[in-house]
N, C-alpha and C positions, 0 to 999 in steps of 0.2 A: 514499558516507558513509564517512569514514575516522576511526576511533578511534585516537588516537596520544597517549600520555601517559607519565608516568614508570613506570606499571605495565607498559609495554612492555619494560622492562629485565628484571625477574624473569620475566615472561611465564609465570605459573604459578598454579594454584589452580582451585577450582570456579567461581569468578566472577572471572576474572583482572583485570578493570578495577577491582574492589573489593579489590585486594591489601592496601592500607593498613589499612582498618578490620578486614578479616578477619584480618590478621596480629596486630593488637593483641588481638582477641578470642581468637584461638587461643593467644597468649602468656599471656593471663589464665586461660583455662579449661583449657589443656593443659600447664601448667607441669610437671606430674608425668608427662606422657606423653600420647600421642594417645587421644582418646575413640573409641568405636565410632561410625562414621559413620551418620547417618540421612538418608533421602532427604527433606529438607525445606529450604526456603530459609534457615531460621534456622541450619542446620548446615553452610553452605557453607565455613565457616572450618576445618573439621576437618582436621588434619594439616599446616596451613600453617606453624605455628611450628617444627615439626620439620624441614620442608624448609628454612626460612629459616636456622635455626641451622647446619645441615649445609653449606649452600651459601655463606652470607655471614658467618656468625658471629653470636653472640648480641648483640654490641655494635653491629652494623650496623643503623642506623635507616633508615626509608623515605626520609628526606630525603637520605641518602647515595647514593641512586640518581641524583640530578640530574647529577653529573659523568659518570656512565656512560651517560646518555642523549645520545649524541654525534651521531647522524644523519649519520655520516661519509660514507655512500654515498647520501644522499638526493639525488635528481635531480628537481626539480619538473617539468621538461619531460618526463621519462620517465613520471612519474605522469600528467601531463595527456594525453599521447599515449595511454596505456592507457585513460583514461576516455573519450576520443573513440572509440577502437576498440570500447569496450564498448557504444556506443550511448547512453551517458548524455547528458542534456541539462543537468544541473546537478550540482554537487559540494558536499558539506557536510563541513567539517573541524572536529574538536574543537579549538577554539582554546584552551580551558581546561576541563579536566574537574574533578571534585570534589576533586582533590588541590590545586587552586589554581595549579598550575604553568602559566604562560602560554607559548604558542608564538610570542609576539611581544614586542618590547621594551617592556613595560608597567612604568611606574615604581611604580604602586600595589602591584603584586605583591611586589616586593622590599622596599618600605618597610614594608608591613604585616606581612610575615613576619619582617622583621629580618635577612634574608640574601638573597643572590641567588636569585631564584625565577622567572626567565624565561629563555627559550632564547637570548637575546642575551648575558646575563651569565654563564650557567653552562651546561655541556654543549656543545651545538652551536656556540654563539657566532654564531648566525644567526637571521634573521627568517624563521622557517619559514612563518608565515601569509602574509607578504608574497610570498615566493617562489612558493608554490603559487597564491595568488590571481592573480598576474600571469600565470603560465603557463597557468592554466585560461582566463582571459579572452582571452589571445592566440589561443586556439583556438575562440572563439565560444561557450563554455559559460558558464552562469550560476554564480556562486560564492556559497555559503552558509557562514555561520559559526555553529557550535554554541558556546554559552556557558552554563556552569553558574552559577546564581545563588549557591548556597551552597558553602562549602568545608569539608570535614570538620573540619579541625583548625586553621583559621586563628585565630591568637591573638585578633584583634579580634572575630571571630564568636563565639568561646567566651566572651568577656568582655562584649560589648555589641552585640547584633544590630542595633539601630537605627544605631549609629555605623558598624558594618560596611557597611551598605547605603549610607549617605550619604557616608562617607569612602573607601570601597574599591570596592564593587560597582558603583555607578552611575557614578563617574568612569571606572572601568575599561571598562565597557560603552560609554560614550560615546567613549572613546579608540578602541576597536575600530571603531566605526561611522565616526568621522571619518577614521581612517587608511585604511581599506580599502573603505568604502562598499559593504558587502555587498548582494547581490541578495536574499538570504534571511537572516533572523535566526532561528536555531533555539535558543530558550531551553529550559533544563532545570534540574533541581535546585530547582524551585519548591515542592516538596511540604513543605519545612520551614517555610513561612510563608504568610500570606495575601498577596493582591495589595497590601494596605495596607502590610504590612511592607516589601515589595519596592519600594513606590512605583511600581508598574507603570503606573498611569494617567498619572502625571506624566511618566514616561519615554516612554511611547507618544505622549503629546501633543507632546513635543519631537521624537520620531522622525518623526512624520508632518507636523509643521507647521514645524519649524525646521531639522532636519538636512538634509544634502545628498542624502538618499535618501528622499524622500516617497513613492515608489512601491515601497518595499521590501515583501517578503512576509514575514509572521510566522506562527509556529505558535500553539498554544493553551496553552502552559505559562507562565502569568504569575502563579500563586498557587494555593493550595489551592482545589480546587473549580472551577477554570477550564477544565480539559480537557473538550472536547466541549460547552462552553458559550460560550466566547468565543475570539476569535483569528481569524487569517486562514485557517488550515487546521487541521483536527483531526488529531491524531496517534494512531495505534495501534501497539502494540509487541508483535510476535510473537503476533498474533491473526488472526482471520478478516477483520479490518477492518470497515468500515461496510457497511451493507446496500445503500446506493445512493449516488448522487452529489448528493443534495439539499444537501449542504454540502461544500466542498472538503476532501479528506482525504488522508492519506499513511500507508501502512503502513511502519514501519521495522523491519527484521529483519536478522539476520546471515547470512553464508554458512555458518555453523556450525549443525549440528543441536543440539537440546537433548540433553544427555548423560543426562538422567534426567527422570522425571515424579513429582510428589508424590502423596500419597494421593488427592487430588482430580483427578488426571490432568492437572495443569497443568505446563507445561514448565519445566525447571530447567537452569541451567548451559549456556547458549548464550553463547559468548564474543564480546564486542565488541572487546576488546584482544587482540592476538596472544597465543597460548598454546602453549607448547612441548610440552604434553602431548598435543596433538591428532595424530591420524593421518588417512589419506585417508578412512576410513569415517565420520569425524566431520563431514564436509562434505556439504552438499546436492549432489545431482547437477545437472548442467546442465538436465536435463529438469524436475526439480522447480522450479528457479528460473524457467525460462521459463513453466511453468504458473502459478506464483505471480504472475508479472508479468501474464499474460493475465487471470487471475482478478481481480486487483486492478483493472486498467484497465476490465474489463467492468462493474464497479460504481462507476466514476467516480473511482477512487483513483490515486495515484502510488505507486511502489515506491521506497523509499530503502534500498538494499542496502549493508550494511556490510562493509568489509574492515578487518583489523587490521594496521597496519604494524609492522615490527620496530623495535627501538630504534636500529638503524644506518641505518634509512631505506628499507627494501625492503618491497614488498608480497609476501607469500609466494607462491611459484610456483603452488600449487594455487588460491589465490584469484584470482591473475592469470588463470589458465586459465579459471576460471568466468566472469570478466568477458568474456574474449575469446569464449567459447562463446556467451554471450548476444548479444554483438555480431554474431557470424556469423549467428545466427538473425534478428536485426533487419535485417541487410543485405537479406535476402530478403523479410522480412515487416513491416518497420517501418511501412509505410503503414497497417497495421492497428492500430498502437499510437499513433503520433504524431498529434496534432491531432484525436483522435477524441472521441466522447462515448458515454455508455451508451445502449444501445437500450432499448426498453420493457420488456424482461426481460433479465437478465444471462446466463441459461443455459437449456438444455433438459435435463430429466432423463428418464431411462428410466423404464419402469414399475417399481414396487416401493416399498419404504419408504425415504423420504429421511432422511438423518441430521439430528439436531437441531443446527443451527449457531448458535453464539452470536455474532451480529453486534453491533457497537457497544461492544465491551469495550475498555478502555484498555490492558490489560497481561496477558500470559501466559495464552493460551487454546490448548488443544490443537486444532490444525486441520491435518489431514494431507491435503495436496493430492493425494497419490497414492491415498489411500483413496476420496476422493469422485469421482475420475476413473477408477477401476478398472472393469474389465468387471463388470457386475452379476452377482451370485451370491447364492444363499440368500435370495431375495426382497428383496434390497436394491437400491435405485436407484443409478444412477451418472450423472454428467454426461456427456451425449452431445455437447454443443456449448456453447461460450461465445460470446456475441454482443457485438460492438462495432460502432458505426455511425460513419459520416462522411458527412454529407449524406444522400442517398438510396441510399448504398452500405452494404451490410451485410456484415460479416466474420464468418463462422462458424468458430470455432477448434475443431478436432476432436481431442480428446486421445488417441484411439485409432482404429484402423482402423474406419470406419463400416460399418453394415449396407448391403447392396445390395438395393434402392436406398436412398439416404439420404433420410429424410423430416424436413424442418424444419417444425415446427408453427407455424401462424399467421404464416407469412411470405408476403406477398402480392406476387407478381411482376406486372410490367406487360409490355406488348408490346415494350418496349425492354430488358428484363432480360437480362443475360448472366451466366454463371458461369465462374469461372476458379480453378484450383488454383494458388496463387501460387508454391510452391516449384518446381513443374515447368512453370509458365507454360502449363498445358494447359486448354483450354476444355472445359467439361462440359455435357452436355445436361440440360434440366430440363422439367418440365411441372407444371401446377397440378392439384391434386386437392382439391377443396373449399377449405378454408381453408389447406391446406398446400402447401409447395413440395417436389416430388419430384425428386431429383437422381440421375442415373446417374453414379456415381463410376467412374473408370478401373479396369478389372479387374486392372491390374498392381500395384495398391497392395499393400504388404506387410501382414502380419498386424498389425504396429504401425508407426507413422510412422518413417521413416528417422531414424537416430541418436536415436530416442526423442523427437524434437520433435513438437509437434502439427502436423497439417495445417491450412492456412489456406485457406478457401474464400471468394473474393470474389464477392459477388452485387450487381450494379449495378441501378439504377433500380427499387428495391424500393418498393412503394406505401405501406407502413406503417412507415417508419423514424422519422417525427416523433413526438415525445412530446406534442405539443399539438394536432395536427390529424388529421383523418381521412385515409385513404389517398388519394393523388393520383388513383388510377385510378377512384374511385367518387364519385358525386354525392351524398354524405351530408352533410347540413347540419342545424344545430339553430337553431330560431327560438323565442325566448322568454327566460325568465330561469332562473337556477340559483343555488343556494346550496350550502354544504358538505353539507347534509342533505336537500335536496329540490330538485326541478326542476318547472317547469311550462312547457309550450310544445309545439312541434310538431317532430318529427323528420321529415325528408323524404328518402326514398331511392327513386331512380328513379321519382319521381312519386307514390309511395304514402305517405300520411301516417300517423304514429302520434301520438295525442294523450293527454292526461291522464297524462303520464309522471311517475313519482316514482322517486327514486334511493335504493337501499339496498345498501350494501356492494358497490358497483360494478355492480349489476344495476338497470336501470330497467324497472319494470313498467308496462304501459300497455294501451290498447285501440286496435286498428287501426281507422282510419276505414273504416266499412262494417260488417262483422259479426263478424269473428274476433278473439279475444283472443290475445295473444302476449307475448313477453318480448324486450326490447331489451338486448343485452349492451353495457355502456358501460364502456370502459376509457379511461385517459388518452391512449392513443395511437391508438386506432382504434375503430370501432363496426361491429357487424353485428347482425342480428336472428336470434334463435333461438327454438325452441319449447319447450313443456313436455315432459318435465322438463328442467331447465336444462342437464343434461349431454348432451342430445341436440340436435344441430344439423343443419339441412338446408341444402344449398347447391345452387346452380344456375348457369346462365349469365346473363350480364348482361341479356339480352333477356327473361328469364323474370321475371315480376313477383312471383310467390310460389309456394310449394310447401306442400301440406297435409300436416302430420305425422299428424293423426288427424281425426276428424269435427268437433272443436271448436276446434282450434288451428291457426293459420297462421303462416308464417314468411316474412319478406321476405328476399330473397337478392340477392347481387351476382353 
């Protein structure tokens, strides 16, 4: 994800990509001098007018940055090579941000603004979108185009919003699609109007039925109230992401840490556009970014990671380094990321109190990946493993050095199961203990994973990787009917039947054919029988039909 706009020239401020509106607000409210800053999103303008006057002069307007946006050392092939080495499978470029300046030769931009307002007519005098799109595709990556619906100070937008959409925005968007035929269309800036104002349904009907890219992928930003309701994939921005993969989704975030948190603990001032104020400590570590990637993929999401290019066309060295570090990790462990799907649970927690995580939020939620994966202390739980599946192979991502032995709960091996530590390509020994898989990790493991990256354990031929069927190693089947609230029928396990089953909150209560009453644990991905109370489970070998937990309750076992 590359943010590149005229704001890349000053590259300054608490929210550098919003330099223009923050500059005007600062000029209006701080004409007599800077105000005392407050840690609040509404105060991100503080001090910007003083910086601007000192650096460029009081008569220098934001529009005057256009000739200074030269991209003189921009090399599309170099960028594309970097993206390949990072392990990325698709790239998204801001073809037009909220300032309205287009990075391709669009006629509507200059006509509506009344002066040259695209990269072919002013500044670089180059088609930046075309150059990068061609370079990315030559290397087999998918190309996405970010496009902002509204423009802060476009004269037509300020005068007549409906005309802005019909005479400027829609023709411009169709021009982008027809010229470059993007694989992904990443709409933004939709919050200023409804989908009716933007004529989104009309445009999407054209896109999918008449345009040359009927198989294009789109996001969910098509009008007020559309996010997480409509669209090809849902977007989250600097949050924990969605809870699961029930709908395609993508977390988009920066390589830059939030520089502050407001009174409610929400992150502030993470930069999309390059910012010259940042130092090394303002950037996430490679470990944090790799953990974020794993965490996101474990819940069925994609990670769109932003870098902010400089006005002369370079990706800052520290951001380039982060991309290369992620790429090095993916060289060894990419099979655990690409072409995978969520397992029946995304992670395993240690004992203790789990943090309250706000999933499904659209924007700005404090979610610290290092905190949830830290070694448990003070009665708090931590993530011991993230899980990702591919067929009947399970990948367990271990954020820190595991206990000896490693116990993975409710992982069902089969006679063909093998365990391999990917980084070292070392086979590990395992055994089954009840419902759990017990793994003997190599004794030479360091206290923490080498270079801070997670260990990846590959476990093949796992019996309960499917989200829709029972484990392959067991003869569990259901005969009868079921509905969202109740079931009736017969479960058969190793020849012993359970009847009169009803389902409540994932537990099916029933009576064992014969004499004893018990509880059937019913999950989406597997089934086993357990006794009262529900947190007590009895297990045995496959040739044992049942085990008695007490005088009145029995349990069928695998």
